[in-house]
C-alpha positions in Angstrom: 52.7 111.2 34.4 51.1 113.5 31.7 49.0 112.1 28.8 51.7 112.5 26.2 54.2 110.5 28.4 51.6 107.8 28.7 51.1 107.6 25.0 54.8 107.5 24.3 55.4 104.8 26.9 52.4 102.8 25.6 53.8 102.9 22.0 57.2 101.8 23.3 55.7 98.9 25.2 53.5 97.9 22.2 56.5 98.0 19.9 58.5 95.7 22.2 55.5 93.4 22.4 55.4 93.1 18.6 59.0 92.0 18.6 58.2 89.2 20.9 55.0 87.8 19.4 52.3 89.1 17.1 49.4 87.4 18.9 50.5 89.3 22.0 50.2 92.6 20.1 46.8 91.6 18.9 45.7 90.9 22.4 46.9 94.3 23.5 45.2 96.1 20.6 42.0 94.3 21.4 42.4 95.3 25.0 43.0 98.9 24.0 39.8 98.8 21.9 37.8 97.6 24.9 39.4 100.2 27.1 38.4 103.0 24.7 34.8 101.8 25.0 35.1 101.4 28.8 36.4 104.9 29.3 32.9 106.5 29.4 32.5 107.8 32.9 34.4 110.1 35.3 34.8 107.1 37.6 36.6 105.1 34.9 38.8 108.1 34.1 39.7 108.4 37.7 40.6 104.7 37.8 42.7 105.1 34.6 44.6 108.1 36.1 45.2 106.2 39.4 46.5 103.0 37.8 48.0 103.8 34.4 51.6 104.2 35.8 51.4 101.0 37.7 49.9 99.1 34.8 52.5 100.3 32.3 55.3 99.4 34.7 53.9 95.9 35.0 53.3 95.6 31.3 56.9 96.6 30.6 58.1 93.9 33.0 55.8 91.3 31.4 57.1 92.1 27.9 60.7 92.0 29.1 60.2 88.6 30.7 58.2 87.3 27.8 60.9 88.3 25.3 63.6 86.5 27.4 61.5 83.4 27.7 60.8 83.2 23.9 64.5 83.6 23.3 65.3 80.8 25.7 62.6 78.7 24.2 64.1 79.1 20.7 67.6 78.4 22.0 66.4 75.3 24.0 68.0 76.9 27.0 68.1 75.2 30.4 68.7 76.5 33.9 72.2 74.9 34.1 73.1 76.5 30.7 71.9 79.9 31.8 73.8 79.5 35.1 77.0 78.8 33.0 76.6 82.2 31.4 76.5 83.9 34.8 79.6 82.0 35.9 81.6 83.3 32.9 80.7 86.9 33.9 82.1 86.7 37.4 83.6 83.3 38.3 85.2 84.5 41.5 82.3 86.4 43.0 80.7 84.8 46.1 77.7 82.8 45.0 76.7 81.1 48.2 77.6 81.8 51.8 76.7 79.1 54.4 75.9 81.0 57.6 76.3 77.9 59.8 80.0 77.4 59.0 81.0 80.6 57.3 81.8 78.6 54.1 81.8 80.6 50.9 81.4 79.1 47.4 82.3 81.2 44.4 80.3 80.9 41.2 83.2 78.8 39.8 83.3 76.5 42.8 79.5 76.0 42.7 79.7 75.1 39.1 82.5 72.7 39.7 80.6 71.0 42.4 77.6 70.7 40.0 79.9 69.0 37.5 81.0 66.6 40.1 77.4 65.7 40.9 76.6 65.3 37.2 79.6 62.8 36.7 78.5 60.9 39.8 75.0 60.6 38.5 76.2 59.3 35.1 78.3 56.7 36.9 75.1 55.5 38.6 73.6 54.8 35.1 70.8 57.4 35.6 69.3 58.8 32.4 67.1 61.8 31.5 63.7 61.5 33.2 65.0 59.5 36.2 64.2 61.0 39.6 66.4 61.3 42.7 64.9 62.3 46.0 66.8 64.8 48.2 66.0 64.8 51.9 68.3 67.2 53.8 68.3 70.4 55.7 69.5 73.7 54.1 73.1 73.7 52.9 74.9 74.7 49.7 75.1 71.1 48.6 71.3 71.0 48.1 71.7 73.6 45.3 74.6 71.7 43.7 72.7 68.4 43.8 69.6 69.4 41.9 71.5 71.7 39.6 74.1 69.1 38.8 71.5 66.4 38.3 69.7 68.8 35.9 72.8 69.1 33.8 72.2 65.5 32.6 68.4 65.7 32.7 67.9 63.8 36.0 65.0 65.3 38.0 65.3 66.0 41.7 62.4 65.6 44.2 62.9 68.2 47.0 61.4 66.5 50.0 60.3 68.4 53.1 62.9 67.5 55.8 60.2 67.7 58.5 58.3 64.7 57.1 58.4 61.4 58.9 57.2 57.8 58.4 54.1 57.6 56.2 54.3 61.1 54.8 58.0 60.5 54.0 57.4 57.2 52.4 54.5 58.7 50.3 56.7 61.5 49.1 59.5 59.2 48.0 57.3 56.7 46.2 54.8 59.1 44.5 57.6 60.7 42.4 59.0 57.4 41.3 62.5 58.1 42.8 65.3 55.6 42.0 67.5 56.9 44.8 67.4 58.8 48.0 70.1 61.3 49.1 69.8 62.3 52.7 71.8 64.3 55.2 73.2 62.5 58.2 71.0 64.8 60.3 68.1 62.9 58.8 69.4 59.4 59.6 66.9 58.5 62.3 64.0 59.4 60.0 65.4 57.4 57.1 66.0 54.4 59.4 62.4 54.4 60.3 61.3 53.9 56.7 64.2 51.9 55.2 62.4 48.6 55.5 59.4 49.9 53.6 61.4 51.3 50.7 61.5 49.5 47.3 64.3 46.9 47.2 65.8 48.7 44.2 66.1 52.0 46.1 69.7 53.2 46.4 70.7 55.3 49.5 73.4 57.9 49.7 74.3 59.9 52.8 75.8 63.3 53.0 77.6 64.8 56.0 79.8 63.7 58.9 78.9 60.8 61.2 79.0 63.2 64.2 76.0 65.0 62.6 74.0 61.8 63.1 71.6 62.0 66.1 71.3 58.2 66.4 73.5 55.3 67.2 72.3 53.3 64.2 72.4 54.8 60.7 70.8 53.3 57.6 73.1 51.5 55.2 74.1 54.0 52.6 77.0 55.0 50.3 78.9 58.1 51.3 78.1 60.8 48.9 81.1 62.9 50.2 83.5 60.2 49.2 81.9 59.7 45.8 81.9 63.5 45.0 85.4 64.0 46.2 86.8 61.7 43.5 84.4 62.9 40.8 85.7 65.0 38.0 85.2 68.8 38.1 85.0 69.5 34.3 81.7 69.7 32.4 80.2 66.3 31.7 80.2 65.1 28.1 76.5 64.8 27.8 74.1 66.5 25.4 70.6 67.1 26.8 67.7 66.1 24.7 65.4 68.3 26.7 64.6 72.0 26.3 63.2 75.0 28.1 59.8 73.4 28.8 61.2 70.1 30.1 61.0 69.0 33.7 63.6 70.4 36.1 62.5 69.1 39.5 59.5 68.5 41.8 58.4 70.7 44.7 55.8 69.3 47.1 52.7 71.0 48.3 52.7 71.7 52.0 50.3 69.0 52.9 48.1 71.1 55.1 45.0 69.2 54.0 46.4 65.9 53.0 49.4 64.0 51.7 52.0 66.3 49.9 51.7 66.3 46.1 54.8 66.7 43.9 54.2 69.7 41.7 56.2 69.7 38.4 58.6 72.6 37.9 59.9 73.0 34.4 62.9 75.1 33.4 60.7 77.8 31.9 58.7 78.1 35.1 61.9 78.4 37.2 63.0 81.2 34.9 59.6 82.9 35.0 59.3 83.1 38.8 62.9 84.2 39.2 62.8 86.9 36.5 59.5 88.4 37.7 60.9 88.5 41.2 64.1 90.2 40.1 62.5 92.9 37.8 59.4 93.6 39.9 60.9 93.8 43.3 63.9 96.1 42.6 66.6 93.5 43.3 70.0 94.4 41.9 72.9 92.2 40.8 75.1 93.6 43.6 72.6 92.7 46.3 73.2 90.1 49.0 70.0 88.0 49.8 69.4 86.5 53.2 67.6 83.2 52.7 66.5 81.4 55.8 63.6 79.7 54.0 63.7 75.9 53.4 65.3 74.9 50.1 62.6 72.2 49.5 60.1 75.1 49.0 59.7 77.3 45.9 60.2 80.6 47.7 63.6 79.4 49.0 64.9 77.5 46.0 63.3 79.4 43.1 62.6 83.0 44.2 65.7 83.1 46.4 68.3 80.8 44.8 67.1 81.8 41.3 68.5 85.3 41.8 71.9 83.7 42.3 71.8 81.3 39.5 70.2 83.5 36.8 71.2 87.0 37.9 74.5 86.6 39.8 73.2 87.8 43.2 75.0 86.5 46.3 72.8 84.4 48.6 73.4 83.8 52.3 71.9 80.4 53.2 70.8 79.7 56.8 70.2 76.2 58.0 66.9 77.2 59.5 65.0 80.4 60.5 65.9 82.0 63.8 64.0 85.0 64.9 66.6 86.0 67.5 69.5 85.7 65.1 67.8 87.2 62.0 69.0 90.8 62.1 72.4 89.9 63.6 73.0 87.7 60.5 71.9 90.4 58.2 74.4 92.9 59.7 77.2 90.3 59.7 76.8 89.5 56.0 75.8 92.9 54.8 72.5 91.6 53.4 70.5 94.1 51.4 67.5 91.8 50.6 65.6 89.5 52.9 63.0 86.8 52.1 60.0 86.0 54.2 57.1 83.6 54.1 54.1 82.7 56.2 54.5 84.1 59.7 58.2 85.1 59.7 57.4 88.9 59.8 55.1 88.4 62.8 57.7 86.3 64.6 60.3 89.1 64.1 57.9 91.7 65.5 57.3 89.6 68.5 61.1 89.7 69.3 62.4 92.3 71.8 64.1 95.3 70.3 67.8 94.6 69.6 70.6 96.9 68.3 71.1 95.0 65.0 67.7 95.8 63.7 68.7 99.4 63.5 72.1 98.8 61.9 71.3 96.5 59.0 71.5 97.5 55.3 68.3 95.7 54.2 66.5 97.6 51.5 64.0 95.1 50.1 61.8 92.4 51.7 60.3 89.9 49.2 57.9 87.1 50.0 54.3 86.1 50.5 52.0 85.9 53.5 52.7 89.3 55.1 49.5 90.0 56.8 47.9 93.5 56.4 47.6 93.6 60.2 51.4 93.6 60.7 52.6 95.2 57.3 52.9 98.8 58.4 54.4 98.0 61.8 57.0 95.7 60.2 58.0 98.3 57.6 58.2 101.1 60.2 60.1 99.2 62.9 62.7 97.6 60.6 63.0 100.5 58.2 62.2 98.4 55.1 62.1 100.6 51.9 60.3 98.2 49.7 58.1 95.2 50.1 57.7 92.8 47.2 54.7 90.8 48.4 53.6 88.2 45.9 50.9 85.5 45.5 51.3 82.2 43.7 51.5 78.5 44.4 54.5 76.6 42.9 52.4 75.2 40.1 50.0 78.0 39.4 49.8 80.2 36.2 48.2 83.2 37.8 50.8 84.6 40.0 50.6 88.2 41.3 53.2 90.6 42.6 52.9 93.9 44.4 55.2 96.3 42.4 54.2 99.6 44.0 54.1 98.9 47.7 50.3 99.0 48.2 49.9 98.0 51.8 48.2 94.7 52.3 48.0 93.9 48.6 49.5 90.7 47.1 49.3 92.1 43.5 46.8 93.4 41.1 44.8 92.8 37.9 44.6 95.7 35.5 41.2 97.4 35.2 42.4 99.1 32.0 43.8 96.2 30.0 42.6 93.1 31.8 43.3 90.9 28.8 47.1 91.4 28.8 47.4 89.1 31.8 44.4 86.7 31.6 43.5 86.1 35.2 40.2 86.6 37.0 38.4 86.3 40.2 35.3 84.2 39.8 32.4 83.4 42.1 32.3 80.2 44.0 29.8 78.5 46.4 30.4 79.0 50.1 32.5 75.8 50.4 34.8 77.4 47.8 35.0 74.2 45.8 32.3 74.6 43.1 32.5 77.4 40.6 29.3 79.3 40.0 28.1 79.5 36.4 25.9 81.9 34.4 23.1 80.8 32.1 25.6 80.1 29.3 27.7 77.9 31.5 30.6 80.3 31.9 32.1 81.3 35.2 30.8 84.5 36.8 33.4 87.3 37.2 33.6 89.0 40.6 33.0 92.8 40.8 35.3 94.9 43.0 34.6 94.1 46.7 33.2 90.6 45.9 35.4 87.7 47.1 36.1 84.9 44.7 38.7 82.3 43.7 41.5 83.3 41.4 41.8 81.5 38.0 44.3 81.7 35.2 43.6 80.8 31.5 45.8 77.9 30.4 47.7 78.1 27.1 50.2 75.3 26.7 52.0 77.1 23.8 52.7 80.2 26.0 55.4 79.7 28.6 53.7 82.3 30.8 50.3 80.6 30.7 51.3 76.9 31.0 50.0 74.6 33.7 52.4 71.7 34.2 50.4 70.1 37.1 51.6 67.3 39.4 53.2 64.0 39.0 49.8 62.4 39.6 47.5 62.9 36.6 44.3 62.9 38.7 45.6 65.6 41.0 46.3 67.7 37.9 42.8 67.3 36.5 41.3 68.5 39.8 42.9 71.9 39.4 41.6 72.5 35.8 38.3 74.0 35.0 36.6 74.2 31.6 34.5 77.0 30.0 35.8 79.7 32.3 36.6 82.8 30.3 34.9 81.5 27.1 33.4 78.3 25.9 36.0 75.6 25.2 38.8 77.1 27.2 40.6 75.7 30.3 41.9 77.5 33.4 43.9 76.7 36.5 41.8 77.0 39.7 43.9 78.4 42.6 41.3 77.5 45.2 42.3 80.5 47.2 39.8 83.3 48.0 40.9 86.9 47.2 39.1 90.2 46.8 39.8 93.0 44.4 39.2 96.7 45.0 38.1 99.3 42.4 41.7 99.9 41.3 42.4 96.2 40.7 44.5 95.6 43.8 44.1 92.0 45.1 43.9 91.1 48.7 44.3 87.5 50.0 41.4 86.4 52.2 41.5 82.6 52.8 42.9 79.3 51.7 40.5 76.9 50.0 37.8 75.7 52.4 38.9 78.0 55.3 36.0 80.4 55.1 32.9 79.2 57.1 29.4 80.5 57.6 28.0 81.5 61.0 24.9 83.4 61.9 24.2 83.9 58.2 27.6 85.6 57.6 30.8 84.5 56.0 33.7 84.4 58.4 37.2 84.8 56.9 39.6 82.8 59.1 42.6 84.7 57.8 41.2 88.1 58.8 40.1 86.8 62.3 43.6 85.2 62.8 45.2 88.5 62.0 43.1 90.4 64.5 43.4 87.9 67.3 47.2 87.6 66.8 47.5 91.4 67.0 45.6 91.4 70.3 47.8 88.7 71.7 51.2 90.2 70.9 51.7 88.4 67.5 51.0 84.9 69.0 50.3 82.0 66.7 46.5 81.7 66.1 44.6 79.1 64.1 40.9 79.9 63.4 38.4 77.4 61.9 34.8 76.5 62.0 33.4 73.6 64.1 30.0 71.9 63.8 27.6 72.0 66.7 24.7 69.5 66.7 21.4 71.1 65.9 22.9 74.5 65.0 23.1 75.8 61.4 26.6 76.7 60.1 29.8 76.4 62.0 30.9 78.1 65.2 34.2 79.9 65.2 37.0 78.3 67.2 40.5 79.8 67.8 43.5 77.7 68.8 46.0 80.0 70.5 49.7 79.3 71.2 49.8 80.5 74.8 52.1 79.4 77.6 53.7 81.1 80.6 51.7 84.1 81.9 48.0 83.8 82.6 45.7 85.1 79.9 43.1 87.5 81.2 40.1 86.1 79.3 37.8 89.0 80.4 40.1 91.6 79.0 40.7 89.5 75.9 36.9 89.2 75.3 36.5 93.0 75.7 39.2 93.6 73.1 37.6 91.0 70.8 34.2 92.6 71.1 35.7 95.9 70.0 37.7 94.5 67.1 35.3 91.9 65.6 31.6 91.8 64.7 29.6 89.4 66.8 29.4 86.6 64.1 33.3 86.6 63.8 34.1 86.3 67.5 35.4 82.8 68.4 32.8 80.8 70.3 35.5 78.4 71.4 39.1 79.0 72.5 41.8 76.4 72.8 44.9 77.5 74.7 47.9 75.2 73.9 51.7 75.4 74.2 52.1 75.6 70.4 50.0 75.5 67.2 50.9 73.0 64.5 52.7 74.7 61.6 54.3 73.4 58.4 58.0 73.9 57.6 57.0 77.1 55.8 55.1 78.4 58.8 51.6 77.8 57.5 49.1 76.9 60.2 47.9 73.3 60.1 44.3 72.9 61.1 43.4 69.3 60.1 44.1 67.8 63.6 42.6 70.8 65.4 39.4 70.7 63.3 39.1 66.9 63.9 39.5 67.3 67.7 37.1 70.3 67.9 36.1 71.5 71.3 36.2 68.2 73.2 38.3 68.6 76.3 42.0 67.6 75.7 45.0 66.8 77.9 45.9 68.8 81.0 48.4 71.0 79.3 45.6 72.6 77.3 42.4 74.3 78.1 39.3 74.8 76.0 36.8 77.6 76.7 33.3 78.3 75.6 31.8 81.8 75.1 28.7 81.9 77.3 26.7 84.6 75.6 24.3 84.9 78.5 27.0 85.4 81.1 29.1 87.4 78.8 32.3 85.5 79.5 34.5 82.6 78.5 34.1 79.5 80.7 36.1 76.3 80.8 34.7 73.4 78.8 34.4 70.4 81.2 33.1 67.0 80.2 29.7 68.0 81.6 29.6 71.2 79.6 30.8 69.4 76.4 28.0 66.8 76.7 25.5 69.6 77.3 26.6 71.4 74.1 26.5 68.1 72.1 23.0 67.4 73.4 21.8 70.9 72.5 21.1 71.9 76.1 23.3 75.0 75.9 22.3 78.1 73.9 24.9 79.4 71.4 
């Protein structure tokens, strides 16, 4: 791109920005002024030439989404209303395909089912602001339920169907749900908590009795019967709420505690979906393969949102299957796939099969694709474009990789940093306390310095809002003051990222995961990627464990390993070549499987609590004897010797 082209494109973008909001234009002009002062060295000129095309592409997308959001804000649009516009465009086009049964719902049929849900909810006497909990596995009805409830302002709470007992009870109660809708496949789990639910809680079951895994089912009304007799025409109900009102709740994964219900408003749903559509190259004639749980934002917003707001057909799978993944894509002519967590690694661990060479998949969109498997995944499965993104459900500082930079989850412009006010700031080693300068402001990270990502909060800007959680105290914990300037507020992601000289961001660790050993910071995410690669893409959880009398925390790796014998000597040799001495695991725990969430995030709480104390006979714990240069089994005697400080680390 020559200089004249850049100038023309810049003027075009700035003109569009003026149409959407004058303050936005002022911000850009201020940024351009700062940029002019910044451009004073050959290095900065090099960065400018290297990033200008990327930045202008992203700026154009931001302006486009911002313009749409302000229009929807003025019109008091809602997700159901925007979906109704899509239905009018192509009522008979397939909207949802349910892979388990082959069932196909057209856009008209999906809308009619939503109307039936809305009429049923009105019959129950529910009003705007009431909450109904949904607890069921993936199926098209999940979409119709929350979307139909939203038509009359009732908010759904999308509960993780893997939760049981105390976690399940907590999730139902913390959102203030008046009713619980569950799939018959969840009957046993519901039966276990029925006696502890509020007496006023109303239960509705969906599905056939033969789907029930238990002899005894909880007493519940049949939702199938109620919806079958419910009208299919639009409900006669005028919403009082608008674009920034609550749509539903999505829960945090609960890797470090009880799940928290994050508030998703209509504008946030639109924002996430629209950025995914425009930045990842998704087309309206695409077919998306969605095997992600619909209680999670990636599955129900980034995936299903393409259907509801852009008319894309979505294939829903009940749950992820590595062995069936590419067969399904071929069968349904899928052109876009979604991934999250470790899905890409699981697919690489599968044996080669014919279907992986005959699919039509063009785009893979998701988050958590490790740099250590990125290039192998793209090469083996012939993926043309990866739309890796970063962002929690509730955050206001999302990132997205728009130009395929390997390993990057997005970027922050080095040229015009003010047009998207996010920043990496320095934190103390435990990653919970922000470091401040002499004026009390947060300290920005330079390229190459790890820090936590923050985003400036502006409640009047739909792109900068932070809606928080159902619990006010949980919301306050994620807000920092005096971050960019005195008197401001910002959302704290808690995640550690690092930025290169071009502004590309790379994910390093979740909050609290990094630990210090031998005077060095150890990134658990990086070590997990290396060890998993050495072990054929096995599940690996890395964390720090305390050793009495020793400063810092020693590295420990829990490895999912069963079947063939693991050659520990060969493994140690490979580790010594791949990792610096301080990052090599001092302890190993070989176990049949590593705990993961429903979205394939490694759970470490139990592993950290149990540490390196010998466990049951199905597992084995090893200690790296630095003097002998080998891993040796941890017996009760060796464990006691380590605890008593008799063994040198």
